[in-house]
Backbone as a ProteinNet text record, in pm:
[ID]
protein_1_A
[PRIMARY]
MSITRRQFIKGVTLASLHWWVSPLTAFAQGPFPFPSIEIEDKPVLTLRAGLSSLGGMKGLLQQGRNVLICPTMRYLPPIGCGRNTDPQIVQELILQSLNAGAEVVRVLDTPWATPERCAKASGLRRVCDAFDANMLVWPTRTSEYVFCPLPGTSFSGLHIVKAALEADAIIFAPHALPDVDCSESQFMLHMLMGLVKERYSLSIAQQHEDVTRHILSLLSTKLLVIDKQMETVCPSN
[TERTIARY]
-9374.5	-9291.2	-9358.8	-9287.9	-9340.4	-9265	-9329.7	-9268.2	-9297.6	-9195.1	-9214.1	-9261.1	-9310.6	-9356.7	-9241.6	-9122.9	-9006.3	-8971.3	-8975	-8943.6	-9046.7	-9173.6	-9279.9	-9261.7	-9238	-9220	-9099.4	-8992	-8872.4	-8902.3	-8975.4	-9007.7	-9094.4	-9193.3	-9281.7	-9205.3	-9115	-9037.4	-8948.4	-8880.9	-8795	-8876.1	-8992.7	-9077.2	-9125.1	-9148.7	-9203	-9103	-8973.9	-8873	-8891.3	-8950.4	-8969	-9116	-9203.6	-9347.9	-9396.2	-9358.7	-9413	-9340.4	-9222.1	-9149	-9199.1	-9217.5	-9258.8	-9358.7	-9485.7	-9585	-9610.9	-9586.1	-9616.6	-9506.9	-9387.2	-9275.7	-9222.9	-9291.1	-9239.2	-9225	-9321.2	-9318.1	-9258.1	-9213.9	-9156.3	-9014.4	-8954.6	-8816.5	-8801.5	-8911.9	-8905.2	-9037.1	-9043.7	-9168.1	-9277.9	-9399.9	-9513.1	-9539.8	-9554.4	-9561.2	-9692.1	-9792.9	-9919.1	-9939.5	-9984	-10011.7	-10138.7	-10136.2	-10255.7	-10268.6	-10355.1	-10365	-10508.7	-10527.2	-10661.4	-10658.1	-10740	-10757.6	-10905.2	-10938.5	-11077.7	-11163	-11275.7	-11374.6	-11318.4	-11208.8	-11149.7	-11123.2	-11228	-11207.3	-11119.5	-11135.1	-11055.8	-10909.3	-10883	-10744.9	-10680.9	-10759.2	-10708.3	-10669.8	-10756.9	-10729.6	-10606.1	-10596.4	-10481	-10351.6	-10355.6	-10236.2	-10197.5	-10298.9	-10270.1	-10210.5	-10268.6	-10215.3	-10075.2	-10052.9	-9921	-9815.9	-9854	-9759.1	-9723.2	-9809	-9782.8	-9718.4	-9685.1	-9623.4	-9720.2	-9846	-9945.3	-10010.2	-10129.3	-10202.2	-10126.5	-10056.9	-9982.4	-9869	-9821.6	-9718.5	-9774.2	-9905.9	-9969.6	-10032	-10077.1	-10145.6	-10063.3	-10076.4	-10013.2	-10118.8	-10074.3	-10166.2	-10250.8	-10378.8	-10467.3	-10518.4	-10500.9	-10544.3	-10696.1	-10750.5	-10890.8	-10898.7	-10977.5	-10984.5	-11124.7	-11132.3	-11259.5	-11257.8	-11348.4	-11356.5	-11472.2	-11444.2	-11545.3	-11569.2	-11659.9	-11692.6	-11795.1	-11841	-11953	-12054.9	-12150.5	-12248.2	-12387.3	-12416	-12538.9	-12649.3	-12621.7	-12720.3	-12797.2	-12912.8	-12993.7	-12964.3	-12906.5	-12875.2	-12786	-12791.3	-12713.8	-12563.4	-12489.2	-12343.2	-12296	-12191.5	-12135.7	-12172.7	-12262.6	-12303	-12215.7	-12113.7	-12020.4	-12061.3	-12163.3	-12208.7	-12175.7	-12163.6	-12138.3	-12002.2	-11936.5	-11817.6	-11859.7	-11788.3	-11823.4	-11813.3	-11917	-11912	-11795.2	-11744.6	-11627.3	-11506.2	-11498.5	-11389.4	-11397.3	-11518.6	-11536.4	-11508.2	-11556.5	-11534.5	-11385.8	-11312.8	-11169.4	-11095.3	-11137.3	-11073.9	-11095.7	-11217.5	-11245.2	-11158.1	-11154.1	-11077.1	-10928.7	-10875.2	-10732.8	-10699.7	-10789.3	-10766	-10764.1	-10859.4	-10864.4	-10741.5	-10702	-10583.4	-10455.7	-10457.9	-10340.8	-10336.2	-10439.4	-10438.9	-10522.4	-10609.8	-10695	-10788.2	-10802.6	-10889.6	-11035.1	-11057.3	-11192.7	-11196.6	-11298	-11320.3	-11461.8	-11473.2	-11603.9	-11620.8	-11744.6	-11776.9	-11872.1	-11836.2	-11917.6	-11964.4	-12092.8	-12144	-12263.2	-12301	-12412	-12509.9	-12610.9	-12707.1	-12797.6	-12838.8	-12930.8	-13075.3	-13108.6	-13243	-13249.4	-13349.6	-13356.3	-13236.6	-13177.9	-13060.4	-13082.6	-13202.5	-13229.1	-13221.8	-13279.7	-13280.3	-13140.5	-13065.8	-12930.2	-12837.7	-12849.4	-12763.9	-12787.6	-12911.9	-12944.4	-12906.5	-12941.7	-12917.3	-12769	-12690.7	-12548.4	-12465.5	-12520.1	-12443.4	-12366.6	-12374	-12299.6	-12346.7	-12476.1	-12531.1	-12478.5	-12478.1	-12432.3	-12284.2	-12204.7	-12061	-12032.7	-12100.3	-12076.8	-12122.4	-12236.1	-12286	-12191.3	-12128.2	-12040.6	-11921.7	-11873.9	-11756.6	-11792.2	-11921.7	-11966.7	-11903.2	-11891.5	-11831.5	-11937.2	-11896	-11987.9	-12015.9	-12143.5	-12180.5	-12235.2	-12167.4	-12210.8	-12266.1	-12379.8	-12438.5	-12480.9	-12483.8	-12533.6	-12653.2	-12772.3	-12882.7	-12950.3	-12927.6	-12993.3	-12891.6	-12919.2	-12827.2	-12850.8	-12815.6	-12830.5	-12696	-12694.1	-12568.6	-12540.8	-12629.9	-12611.6	-12617.7	-12548.5	-12556.7	-12687.5	-12746.9	-12872.7	-12854.7	-12906.5	-12894.2	-12978.8	-12922.7	-12994.1	-13024.1	-13151.1	-13186.5	-13177	-13057.5	-13038.2	-13006	-13048.3	-13017.8	-12866.8	-12829.6	-12688.6	-12611.5	-12675.5	-12605.7	-12668.7	-12588.5	-12639.9	-12554.4	-12535	-12446.1	-12523.7	-12495.5	-12554.7	-12463.6	-12510.3	-12427.4	-12295	-12296.2	-12172.9	-12075.5	-12126.2	-12040.2	-11972.9	-12046.8	-11991.6	-11876.7	-11898.1	-11791.8	-11673.5	-11702.2	-11597.3	-11515.3	-11583.8	-11513.9	-11415.7	-11456.5	-11367.4	-11248.3	-11272.9	-11165.5	-11066.4	-11114.8	-11028.7	-10965.9	-11001.4	-10948.1	-10798	-10725.8	-10582.9	-10557.8	-10648.7	-10634.5	-10771.9	-10781.7	-10904.9	-10877.2	-10960.5	-10942.4	-11058.2	-11028.6	-11130.6	-11131.8	-11250	-11265.2	-11367.4	-11327.1	-11422.4	-11480.5	-11597.1	-11659.2	-11607.2	-11653.9	-11593.3	-11635.3	-11753.2	-11804.2	-11835.4	-11734.7	-11760.6	-11826.1	-11910.7	-11964.6	-11976.1	-11991.4	-11983.6	-12095.4	-12216.5	-12331.7	-12331.6	-12260.4	-12269.1	-12147.7	-12077.9	-11952	-11948	-12063.5	-12063.4	-11972.6	-11984	-11905	-11756.3	-11719.4	-11578.3	-11523.2	-11598	-11550.7	-11536	-11633.6	-11627.1	-11504.1	-11477.4	-11364.4	-11231.9	-11229	-11107	-11071.5	-11171.9	-11145.8	-11093.7	-11139.4	-11097.1	-10962.7	-10917	-10798.1	-10672.4	-10679.3	-10564.7	-10539.4	-10639.8	-10625.3	-10595	-10596.2	-10575.3	-10425.9	-10387.7	-10245.7	-10182.2	-10253.2	-10199.4	-10300.7	-10250.5	-10341.7	-10296.6	-10384.3	-10356.5	-10476.9	-10452.8	-10561.3	-10531.4	-10617.7	-10600.8	-10719.4	-10695.5	-10803.5	-10806.3	-10918.8	-10932.3	-10948.3	-11027.8	-11045.8	-10928.4	-10908.5	-10799.8	-10849.7	-10844.3	-10894.8	-10776.2	-10729.5	-10606.1	-10619.6	-10740.3	-10755.8	-10741.2	-10787.3	-10771.6	-10624.4	-10552	-10409.3	-10334.7	-10366.3	-10299.7	-10327.7	-10452.9	-10489.8	-10415.6	-10404.9	-10338.1	-10189.9	-10126.5	-9983.7	-9956.4	-10034.7	-10011.4	-10040.8	-10130.8	-10160	-10040.2	-9951.1	-9830.7	-9720.5	-9733	-9625.3	-9639.1	-9760.7	-9778.6	-9921.4	-9948.4	-10083.6	-10154.7	-10101.5	-10164.9	-10302.5	-10393.3	-10528	-10523.2	-10583.2	-10587.6	-10731.8	-10777.8	-10913	-10903.4	-10957.7	-10958.4	-11102.5	-11139.3	-11277	-11277	-11342.6	-11352.5	-11488.7	-11563.4	-11697.4	-11687.3	-11723.9	-11713.7	-11842.3	-11953.3	-12081.3	-12179.5	-12221.4	-12304.7	-12443.8	-12489.6	-12625	-12631	-12517	-12514.7	-12515.9	-12623.5	-12632.5	-12520.5	-12472.3	-12372.7	-12242.3	-12216.7	-12091.6	-12094.4
-6986	-6903.6	-6886	-6904.5	-6883.3	-6767.5	-6700.3	-6586.7	-6595.7	-6579.9	-6587.1	-6451.6	-6452.6	-6327.6	-6228.3	-6278.4	-6190.1	-6126.1	-6208.1	-6155	-6051.6	-6079.5	-5986.9	-5851.4	-5854.2	-5730	-5652.8	-5726.6	-5661.6	-5594.7	-5666.3	-5610	-5486.6	-5492.2	-5377.4	-5259.2	-5286.3	-5179.2	-5110.4	-5189.1	-5131.5	-5047.9	-5100.5	-5026.4	-4896	-4896.8	-4777.4	-4662.6	-4693	-4587.9	-4491.9	-4542.2	-4459.3	-4429.9	-4471.5	-4466.3	-4324.1	-4228.7	-4094	-4015.8	-4059.6	-3991.2	-4033.6	-4161.3	-4213.7	-4325.8	-4290.6	-4393.7	-4490.5	-4449.4	-4536.6	-4637.9	-4612.2	-4702.9	-4770.2	-4749.9	-4803.2	-4953.7	-5021.6	-5167.4	-5223.2	-5135.2	-5183	-5233.8	-5203.9	-5242.1	-5386.7	-5452.6	-5591.2	-5659.8	-5789.5	-5863	-5818.4	-5807	-5768.6	-5880.3	-5848.9	-5953.7	-6031.2	-5990.6	-6062.6	-6131	-6255.8	-6322.1	-6268.2	-6245.2	-6204.7	-6300	-6397.7	-6506.8	-6519.7	-6531.3	-6548.5	-6650.4	-6755.2	-6854.4	-6852.4	-6798.8	-6772.4	-6898.9	-6887.2	-6994.7	-7120.3	-7108	-7222.5	-7183.3	-7166.9	-7117.1	-7206.4	-7337.8	-7428.7	-7424.6	-7421.3	-7413.5	-7282	-7173.8	-7044.6	-7051	-7110.7	-7123.4	-7208.3	-7321.3	-7409	-7339.1	-7261.5	-7188.9	-7083.7	-7016.1	-6916.6	-6977.7	-7090.1	-7158.5	-7211.5	-7260.9	-7313	-7202.4	-7080.9	-6969.5	-6929.5	-6967.9	-6939	-7056.6	-7160.8	-7277.9	-7389	-7374.7	-7479	-7465.2	-7521.7	-7511.7	-7579.8	-7689	-7759.1	-7673.5	-7579.8	-7489.3	-7375.7	-7353.5	-7245.6	-7293	-7418.2	-7471.1	-7581.5	-7593.8	-7702.3	-7802.8	-7921.4	-8026.8	-7980.5	-8015.7	-7987.1	-7845.3	-7767	-7628.3	-7616.5	-7507.5	-7472.8	-7367.7	-7394.5	-7307.6	-7249.7	-7120.1	-7052.5	-6994.3	-7037.8	-6991.7	-6892.9	-6776.5	-6670.6	-6638.1	-6707.9	-6676.4	-6563.1	-6530.9	-6439.2	-6512.1	-6575	-6658	-6625.8	-6497.9	-6456.9	-6414.9	-6415.9	-6367.5	-6481.3	-6447.1	-6546	-6554.3	-6450	-6463.6	-6583.9	-6637.7	-6758.4	-6733.8	-6843	-6836.7	-6782.4	-6700.6	-6648.6	-6504.8	-6446.1	-6307.9	-6210.4	-6259	-6171.9	-6133.8	-6199.9	-6162.8	-6269.6	-6392.5	-6501.4	-6564.8	-6604.2	-6687.4	-6821.5	-6867	-6994.5	-7105.6	-7189.7	-7297	-7392.4	-7401.4	-7486	-7433.7	-7300.2	-7239.6	-7281.2	-7272.5	-7309.7	-7458	-7539.3	-7683.5	-7715.7	-7649.3	-7674.4	-7626.6	-7513.8	-7464.9	-7561.6	-7616.4	-7714.9	-7838.1	-7887.2	-8008.1	-7987.4	-7873.4	-7846.6	-7831.6	-7769	-7752.4	-7887	-7974.6	-8107.1	-8188.6	-8181.8	-8255.7	-8203.2	-8074.8	-8016.7	-8051.4	-8121.4	-8165.8	-8083.1	-7995.8	-7915.8	-8006.3	-7977.2	-8058.1	-8015.2	-7884.5	-7830.2	-7730.9	-7741.3	-7645.2	-7590.7	-7458.1	-7394.6	-7293.1	-7274	-7177	-7074.3	-6947.1	-6839.6	-6746.3	-6711.9	-6621.8	-6543.4	-6439.9	-6353.1	-6343.8	-6427.3	-6420.5	-6298.9	-6246.1	-6132.7	-6179	-6280.5	-6336.8	-6436.1	-6521.9	-6620.9	-6714.3	-6756.6	-6843.3	-6969.7	-7028.2	-7152	-7130.5	-7020.7	-6993.5	-6964.6	-6882.2	-6847.7	-6969.1	-7049.2	-7167.2	-7263.8	-7273.8	-7365.3	-7306.4	-7180.1	-7117.8	-7099.5	-7067.8	-7040.6	-7167.1	-7280.7	-7404.5	-7430.3	-7337.3	-7352.7	-7473.4	-7494.6	-7607.4	-7739.7	-7752.7	-7876.2	-7900.8	-7795.1	-7807.3	-7850.6	-7787.8	-7821.4	-7963.7	-8003.4	-8138.2	-8244	-8214	-8311.7	-8346.5	-8249.5	-8272.2	-8275.6	-8271.9	-8270.2	-8153.2	-8040.9	-7921.7	-7844.6	-7781.5	-7702	-7569.5	-7536.2	-7411.9	-7315	-7202.1	-7098.7	-6982.5	-6928	-6818.9	-6705.4	-6589	-6469.9	-6426.4	-6474.6	-6470.7	-6336.4	-6238	-6109.2	-5997.5	-5887.9	-5774.7	-5689.1	-5742.6	-5672.4	-5669.5	-5613.2	-5602.6	-5725.9	-5823.6	-5942.5	-6067.5	-6171.3	-6300	-6368.4	-6434.7	-6505.2	-6649.4	-6741.6	-6883.1	-6916.3	-6991.9	-7035	-7183.8	-7222.5	-7363.3	-7448	-7460.3	-7546.2	-7687.1	-7788.2	-7926.6	-7947.2	-8014.8	-8046	-7938.8	-7825.8	-7719.9	-7700.4	-7666.5	-7642.1	-7536.3	-7423.3	-7319.6	-7194.8	-7142.8	-7017.7	-6902.7	-6779.9	-6664.9	-6667.9	-6716.5	-6727.3	-6823.1	-6933.3	-7029.2	-6964.1	-6877.9	-6815.6	-6721.9	-6636.6	-6546.4	-6626	-6729.8	-6814.6	-6880.2	-6922.5	-6984.7	-6887.7	-6761.4	-6661.9	-6633.9	-6625	-6594.9	-6709.8	-6833.2	-6949.3	-6999.3	-6937.9	-6985.1	-6961.2	-7060	-7044.4	-6976.4	-6995.5	-6936.6	-6897.8	-6779.1	-6732.2	-6713	-6772.8	-6765	-6686.1	-6576	-6497	-6532.3	-6557.6	-6582.8	-6483	-6357.7	-6253.4	-6272.8	-6213.5	-6221	-6106.6	-6099.3	-6009.1	-5863.8	-5839.9	-5704	-5668.8	-5639.2	-5611.4	-5476.4	-5466.4	-5337.4	-5335.3	-5217.4	-5201	-5274.5	-5264.1	-5314.7	-5465.6	-5538.5	-5684.5	-5745.7	-5667.2	-5717.5	-5714.1	-5731.2	-5724.2	-5829.9	-5952.7	-6060	-6039.2	-5990.1	-5965.7	-5856.1	-5746.4	-5637.5	-5683.2	-5760.9	-5810	-5896.8	-5983.7	-6074.3	-6000.9	-5896	-5816.3	-5756.4	-5713.3	-5656.5	-5762.2	-5886.1	-5993.3	-6053.3	-6022.5	-6090.1	-6053.9	-5947.2	-5915.7	-6023.1	-6105.4	-6211.8	-6346.1	-6351.1	-6476.7	-6504	-6630.2	-6666.3	-6653.1	-6692.8	-6686.9	-6616.5	-6531.3	-6456.5	-6467.5	-6513.7	-6522.8	-6469.3	-6402.7	-6352.7	-6391.1	-6469.1	-6510	-6457.7	-6361.8	-6300.1	-6356.8	-6417	-6472.1	-6360.5	-6259.4	-6144.6	-6048.2	-5961.2	-5864.5	-5739.3	-5741	-5629	-5543.3	-5459.5	-5385.8	-5286.5	-5227.8	-5130.5	-5197.2	-5322.3	-5394.1	-5423	-5462.6	-5491.3	-5365.2	-5252.4	-5126.4	-5084.7	-5096.3	-5057.6	-5143.9	-5274.6	-5365.6	-5332.5	-5307.2	-5276.8	-5148.3	-5044.5	-4917.6	-4926.3	-5015.7	-5031.2	-5087	-5156.1	-5210.2	-5105.8	-4997.9	-4900.8	-4789.4	-4743.2	-4629.8	-4627.7	-4532.6	-4517.8	-4399	-4346.6	-4233.7	-4274.2	-4178.2	-4203.6	-4222.8	-4329.8	-4358.3	-4382.6	-4308.2	-4325.5	-4360.6	-4475.3	-4518.6	-4532.2	-4462.6	-4465.6	-4511	-4621.7	-4671.8	-4735.7	-4686.1	-4740.1	-4871.7	-4979.9	-5112.5	-5155.3	-5097.4	-5145.7	-5029.5	-4987.2	-4868.3	-4887.7	-5011.8	-5035.8	-5039.6	-5026.7	-5034.9	-4894.2	-4853.5	-4717.8	-4684.7	-4784.7	-4756.8	-4706.3	-4737.5	-4693.8	-4546.7
-3263.9	-3178.2	-3043.6	-2934.3	-2799.7	-2736.3	-2643.7	-2577.7	-2429	-2347.8	-2203.7	-2151.8	-2028.1	-1967.7	-1956.1	-1919.4	-1906.1	-2040.5	-2148.3	-2280.4	-2324.1	-2289.8	-2327.3	-2258.9	-2127	-2052.6	-2105.3	-2137.5	-2190.2	-2323.4	-2411.4	-2541.5	-2530.8	-2442	-2423.3	-2365.4	-2271.5	-2209.3	-2311.2	-2394.6	-2497.8	-2595.1	-2632.1	-2725.2	-2663.5	-2532.7	-2466.8	-2465.8	-2478.7	-2477.4	-2593.5	-2703.6	-2822.2	-2847.4	-2751.7	-2779.1	-2804.8	-2715.2	-2727.5	-2836.7	-2876.8	-2982.6	-3119.3	-3136.3	-3266.2	-3246.8	-3222.4	-3190.8	-3304.3	-3427.8	-3540.6	-3565.7	-3514.9	-3542.9	-3417.5	-3306.3	-3180.2	-3183	-3244.9	-3245.4	-3374.1	-3462.3	-3587.2	-3567.8	-3452.2	-3428.9	-3385	-3354.3	-3310.8	-3337.3	-3315	-3339.3	-3244.2	-3296.5	-3212.8	-3114.1	-2984.9	-2882.2	-2878.7	-2956.3	-2956.2	-3090.8	-3091.1	-3218.3	-3281.2	-3410.5	-3484	-3601.3	-3587.5	-3684.2	-3731.1	-3859.1	-3912.1	-4026	-4014.1	-4119.9	-4155.1	-4269.3	-4304.2	-4298.8	-4228.9	-4218.5	-4151.2	-4078.3	-4008.5	-3862.9	-3782.4	-3645.5	-3559.7	-3571.8	-3488.8	-3530.1	-3661.6	-3708.9	-3666	-3668.5	-3623	-3476.1	-3396.5	-3253.2	-3228.1	-3297.4	-3278.1	-3316.9	-3425.7	-3468.3	-3364.9	-3308.7	-3205.9	-3081.3	-3036.6	-2918.5	-2944.4	-3065.3	-3100.1	-3094.3	-3137.7	-3134.7	-2992.5	-2896.2	-2755	-2683.1	-2758.9	-2697.8	-2665.2	-2708.8	-2683.2	-2547.3	-2534.5	-2408.1	-2294.2	-2323.9	-2219	-2164	-2245.3	-2197	-2113	-2121.9	-2047.4	-1917.1	-1916.2	-1798.4	-1733.8	-1603.9	-1531	-1488.2	-1452.5	-1410.6	-1292.1	-1297	-1185.1	-1177.2	-1282.4	-1279.9	-1294.9	-1243	-1262.8	-1372.5	-1475.2	-1591.9	-1604.6	-1629.5	-1652.3	-1792.8	-1878.9	-2017.6	-2029.7	-2087.1	-2098.9	-2246	-2310.8	-2449.4	-2454.4	-2572.9	-2588.8	-2674.6	-2611.2	-2682.4	-2630.3	-2617.6	-2551.4	-2646.8	-2775.3	-2870.9	-2935.8	-2992.1	-3062.1	-3211.5	-3275.9	-3418.8	-3445.8	-3567	-3597.7	-3595.5	-3584.6	-3585.2	-3719.7	-3718.1	-3840.8	-3868.8	-3787.8	-3811.9	-3733.6	-3665.3	-3595.2	-3456.1	-3401.5	-3267.4	-3163.6	-3203.4	-3109.4	-3133.3	-3025.5	-3038.9	-3097.4	-3198.5	-3260.1	-3155.5	-3143.4	-3043.3	-3063.8	-3188.1	-3211.5	-3133.7	-3119.8	-3043.8	-2897.7	-2841	-2700.7	-2681.9	-2774.9	-2765.4	-2769.8	-2857.9	-2869.4	-2744.4	-2688	-2565.8	-2450.2	-2439.2	-2334.6	-2354.1	-2478	-2508	-2480.3	-2527	-2506.7	-2358.3	-2283.1	-2139.5	-2068.9	-2104	-2042.8	-2080.3	-2207.5	-2252.2	-2186.4	-2148	-2081.8	-1933.6	-1885.2	-1746.6	-1651.7	-1706	-1618.1	-1538.8	-1411.1	-1326.1	-1339.4	-1351	-1361.6	-1476.5	-1561.2	-1668.8	-1653.7	-1644.8	-1633.6	-1746.4	-1789.1	-1893.5	-1833.7	-1842.7	-1785.5	-1896.1	-1895.7	-1997.8	-1945.3	-2018.6	-1981.7	-2098	-2103.5	-2214.1	-2202.7	-2316.7	-2318.2	-2312.9	-2392	-2388.5	-2272.7	-2270.6	-2163.3	-2174.6	-2063.3	-2067.3	-2148.4	-2137.8	-2209.8	-2360.7	-2409.3	-2553.7	-2604.6	-2531	-2574.2	-2570.1	-2465.3	-2452.9	-2567.5	-2611.2	-2720.6	-2855.4	-2879.1	-3009	-3037.4	-2934.3	-2954.5	-2968.5	-2926.3	-2929.9	-2802	-2706.5	-2581.4	-2501.4	-2498.6	-2423.2	-2479.1	-2609.5	-2673	-2645.1	-2651.9	-2628.2	-2485.1	-2388.7	-2247.9	-2217.2	-2272.7	-2247.8	-2304.1	-2417.7	-2482.4	-2394.1	-2317.6	-2233.2	-2085.6	-2055.8	-1916.4	-1841.9	-1911.8	-1851.7	-1773.8	-1667	-1587.2	-1656.5	-1674.4	-1740.1	-1635.7	-1620	-1527.7	-1608.8	-1568.2	-1644.5	-1552.3	-1607.6	-1541.6	-1624.5	-1595.8	-1691	-1710.2	-1624.5	-1643.3	-1635	-1702.9	-1704.6	-1580.5	-1467	-1340.2	-1271	-1152.2	-1078.6	-994.6	-996.8	-915.8	-1001.9	-955.3	-1022.3	-986	-1083	-1061.7	-1105.9	-1028.8	-1062.4	-1184.1	-1275.7	-1395.8	-1383.5	-1376.3	-1354.5	-1480.7	-1535.6	-1652	-1605.4	-1679.6	-1640.6	-1626.3	-1521.1	-1500.7	-1427.4	-1395	-1323	-1185.8	-1089	-954.6	-886.3	-955.7	-906.3	-866.9	-750.6	-706.1	-748.4	-722	-753.6	-680.5	-558.1	-480.6	-547.5	-603.3	-672.1	-793	-863.6	-983.6	-947.1	-849	-805.5	-750.7	-674.9	-618.5	-730.4	-837.4	-950	-1014	-1026.4	-1085.5	-995.2	-866	-772.1	-758.8	-771.5	-752.2	-882.1	-993.9	-1121.7	-1129.2	-1179.5	-1204	-1337.6	-1431.3	-1564.2	-1615.7	-1673	-1735.6	-1883.8	-1968.2	-2113	-2171.7	-2239.6	-2306.3	-2454.3	-2507.2	-2650.5	-2702.9	-2724.8	-2760.7	-2899.5	-2920.7	-3052.9	-3138.9	-3263.1	-3360.3	-3343.8	-3287.7	-3278.7	-3134	-3053.8	-2912.7	-2893.4	-2794	-2754.5	-2603.4	-2548.7	-2403.7	-2332.1	-2383	-2309.2	-2291.6	-2376.8	-2370.9	-2302.9	-2223.1	-2167.8	-2015.9	-1951.3	-1805.5	-1744.1	-1792.2	-1732	-1756.4	-1877.7	-1905.4	-1815	-1799.5	-1715.2	-1570.8	-1523.7	-1386.5	-1367.4	-1463.9	-1450.4	-1465.6	-1548.5	-1558.7	-1423.1	-1348.2	-1216.3	-1120.5	-1137.7	-1048.9	-1089.4	-1210.6	-1261.3	-1183.3	-1103	-1018.8	-915.4	-886.8	-788.5	-853.2	-984.5	-1055.2	-1068.1	-1050.3	-1049.6	-1188.3	-1291.8	-1427.5	-1515.9	-1605.5	-1690.8	-1836.2	-1920.5	-2063.1	-2138.9	-2248.5	-2331.9	-2475.4	-2536.2	-2674.8	-2752.9	-2838.7	-2914.5	-3055.2	-3092.5	-3226.5	-3327.9	-3293.1	-3380.9	-3364.1	-3461	-3455	-3383.1	-3251.7	-3172.5	-3129.6	-3222.2	-3198.5	-3084	-3066.6	-2959.5	-2822.9	-2810.2	-2684.2	-2657	-2761.7	-2746.7	-2705	-2771.6	-2739.2	-2596.3	-2555.2	-2419.1	-2316.9	-2346.1	-2252.8	-2242.9	-2356.3	-2355.9	-2278.3	-2305.2	-2237.7	-2088.7	-2050.2	-1907.7	-1832.9	-1905	-1842.7	-1831.5	-1907.9	-1914.6	-1811.5	-1786.7	-1696.5	-1646	-1558.3	-1504.3	-1567.2	-1676.1	-1743.2	-1794.6	-1794.6	-1844.2	-1995.1	-2042.3	-2184.9	-2225.7	-2324.1	-2375.2	-2522.8	-2559.5	-2698.7	-2742.6	-2847.4	-2895.2	-3040.3	-3065.5	-3202	-3218.8	-3314.5	-3335.4	-3410.4	-3344	-3402.3	-3471.7	-3429.1	-3479.6	-3482.6	-3601.3	-3613.8	-3556.3	-3543.7	-3494.2	-3342.6	-3277.4	-3131.1	-3072.1	-3004.3	-2950	-2852.4	-2778.4	-2675	-2733.3	-2860.6	-2921.5	-2960.5
[MASK]
+++++++++++++++++++++++++++++++++++++++++++++++++++++++++++++++++++++++++++++++++++++++++++++++++++++++++++++++++++++++++++++++++++++++++++++++++++++++++++++++++++++++++++++++++++++++++++++++++++++++++++++++++++++++++++++++++++++++++++++

């Protein structure tokens, strides 16, 4: 099933008419506008099913587009512990974007440890090298972009910001246990997304609070605070 932007806005608007009266049944009157798909231990199949429900990557991107992919692959723990986006997801997103006719595909991330260690441990380096994709990194948790001297990259902080501003499409592939402290690049890009021509968000994990926040942001400018502890070991939560 695919849904156009017009259909989505219409569905959200209709649902909002009953939102404050019956918040639990507001979306029960029609199909939920966001796909929530999970195929256990099959990340690529899950991604393909999600993209298919949106009409496929070719339906989202036009020829010659610039694509910026923002995974979360900044940790050193092994894949599968819920902290890193599976590299298969990033690889499939790169492949699908190229097959859809994207001219440029870039991957942006913020490693916590040294960029070299995170790029190797997370599998991001291997994925980017396989497709000769440009890897952009924000290697330190500071307020400024810092150049990461990885082989095959030659991007300054200005190039990274420029890539975000010039992107036609930004794809977020969040990990399973998000927390505030590890989302500098996502927050920065969310602020820049007002300048982006096309905006799509495909969440592999079931992050209902993010979906709710996004929907309500389309309805009004009222202050909305959602607090949900996702990870007990994270002090920021």
